[in-house]
N, C-alpha and C positions, 0 to 999 in steps of 0.2 A: 457372783452374778446372778441375779434373780431370773425366773424363767421367762418372765415378761420381757427382760431385757435382751435375753438370748433369741427369743422370738423376733423383736423388734431389730436386732442387729441382723438376723439372718434375712428377714424381708427385705431391710434397705439394701444389703449387699447383693442379693439376687435382682432387685429392680435396678440397681447401677450397673449390672453387667454390661460390658461392651460386646456385642455380637461380632463386630466387625473384627476387633482384636483377636478374639477367639477362634474365629474362622481363619485368619492368617496363620495361626499357629496349629491348624488342624491338618493331618495328612489326608483324611477324608472328610472334607466339609459336610456332606450329606449326612454321612453316618453320626458326625458330631452332633449335626443339628437335630437329627432323630433323637439322639440320646438326651440333647438337652431340653427338646420338648417334653420328653418322658419326665424328666427330673424336674422340670417346671411345674407341670401338671401336679405330680405328687407332692411338691414343696408347697403349692397353691393350697392343695387339699388340706395338707397338715396346718398350715397356716390359718386357713378359713376356721378350722376347728379350734385352734389356739385362741384366734381373735373371739370367736362365739363365746369360748369359756370366759375370756377376759372381759367381755362385755356382760355376760351373765352376772360374774361377781360385782361389777359395776353397778348392775342394777339392784343386787341385794343390798350392796351399801346404801344405795339411795333410798331403797325402801326403808332401811334401818333409820336413815337420817330423817327421812320424813316422819317416821313414827315418833322419833325424838322430838321433833319439831311440834308434831300435833300432840304430844304427851306434855310437853312444856306448857303449850297453850291451855290444855285441859286443866292441868295442876293450877296454872294459873287462875283460871276461871273458879276452881274449887276454893282456892286461897281467897279470892275476892268474896265469893258467896259466904265463907265461913267467917270472915272479917266482919261483913255487914250484919250477919246474923249475930256475931258477938256484940256489936255496937247497939243492935236492936235490944238485945237482952239486958245490956248494962244500963241502957235507958230506962228500961223498965225496972231495974233495981235488981235484977236477976245476976249479981256479979260471979258467983261460982260457975252458973251455966255459961255466962259470957266468956269466963276465962276458958273454960273447955273448948268453946268454939275458936276462941284466939290461938289455942294451942293446936288445933285442927288446921287453922289457916297456915300457921309456922311450919306444919309438917308438909301442907300441901306446897308451900314455898320451897321447902327443901327439895321436895321430888322435882318442881319445876326447874330449879336450879341445876340439879343433877341431870335432867334431861337436856337442859340447854348446853352443858358442858359436853356431854356425849355428842350432841349435835354440832358443836364447834370443833371438837377433836375430829369428827369424821369429814369435815368439809375440805381440809388439805388433801386428804386421801381421795376424796371424790374428784377433786381438781386434777389431781396427778393422773388418776386413773382415766380421766376423760381425755385428757392429753395423749395418753398413751394409745388409748383405743383410736383416737383421730389419726395418729401416726401410722397405726397398725391397718385401719382401713385405707388410708392413702397409699401406705406401701402394697397392700393387696391390689389395689387399682393398678398401680404401676406394674406389678407382676403380671397381671391378666393382660395389660398393654403390651408388655415384653412378650408374653406367649403369643399374641396375635403377631408382633413383630417376627418372632422366630417362625411360626408358622408360615407367614408370607415370604421370608427369606428362603425358607426351606422349597416351597413352591417354585419360587424363582430359580433357585439352584437347580431343582430337577429339570425345570423347563430348559434352561439353559445347557444342561448337561445332554438333555435328550436332543436339542438342536445340534450340540457340537458333533454327538455320535453320527446324527444324519448327515452332518456336512463331511465328517471323516469317510462315512461310507461312501458318499458321493465322489469324493475327491480319490478314494482307492479305486472306485470304478472307472473314474476318468483316467487314472494313472495305468490301469489294466487296458484301457481302450488305447493309450498311446503306446504301450509295449507290444500288444498285439494289433496294430493298426490294419485293418483290412486293405486300406489304400495301397499300403506296400505289396500286397500280395496283386493288387490290380496293375500296379506298376510293372511288376515282373512278368505278369500276363502280357500287358501291352508291349514290353520289350520282345517278348517271344513272338507276337503277332507282327511287331515291325519286323523282325528278323525274317519271319517266313514271307512278308511282303517283300522285303528286300531280296530274299533268294528267288522269289517270283519274278521280279523285275529283272534280276540277274539272268535268269533263263530266258525271259522274253528277249533281253538285249542280245543274249548269245544266239538265240533262234534267228532274231532279225539279222544278225551279222552273218549268219550261215546261208541265209537266203539271198542276201545281197551278194555273196560270194558266188552262189550258184548262177544268179543273174549275170553277174560279170563274166563267168565263164561261158555262158550262154552268148552274151554279147562278143566274147571273143571269139567263139566258134562262127559267130555269123560274119565278122570281119575276115575271119580266116577263108571261108568260103567265097566271100567277095573277091578277095585278092585272088584266089585260084581261079576265079571266073574271070577276072580282067586279064590275068596272064594268059589264059587260054585264047581270049579274044585277041590279044596281041599276036601270038603264035599265028592264029589262023589268018 
């Protein structure tokens, strides 16, 4: 497997990673996301270097191809010029010199043919490299989008965890208030006050009943005195 295929395979695999599936398998999602973010950032940096090298190689091949194309055109021009010069010399009766220029034209045509072959040979490589570079760039864009998704997911998870901790603290506080409900102490104190009030009422009733008894005794004494007085009157 070539290094280009290895890079492309890794970029594609990372770009297609399912974050939710990874989170479902994680014991500590936040730590896992932090690690994923670090790994993604490192992989993106490595992939960018590899893609840059691949693009650099492609540009070199393209430059060589252009040079071959330009060379083919240049040798074609030289062949044409030499051929015309040979025709001109042959028309002037200078056959030997005309043959020399025809031979120069043949040499130029040979160079042109070689340059054209080299240019044609490079074209499939350029096409394949161009496709690889495009895929790598697409994969990098997907990886960068995935990194943004990871960071957003981590921020969301941290916010949810913070909220959950705050809610748990509040519920624990409410539970402690329920366990140590001050109103229960007030109720006991109220019961104590009511018992004291009841005792006071009892004493009041007791005191009132004692006073009534004294008045009843006083009334009884008055009746007895009246009886004695009436008895004395009868006797007199």
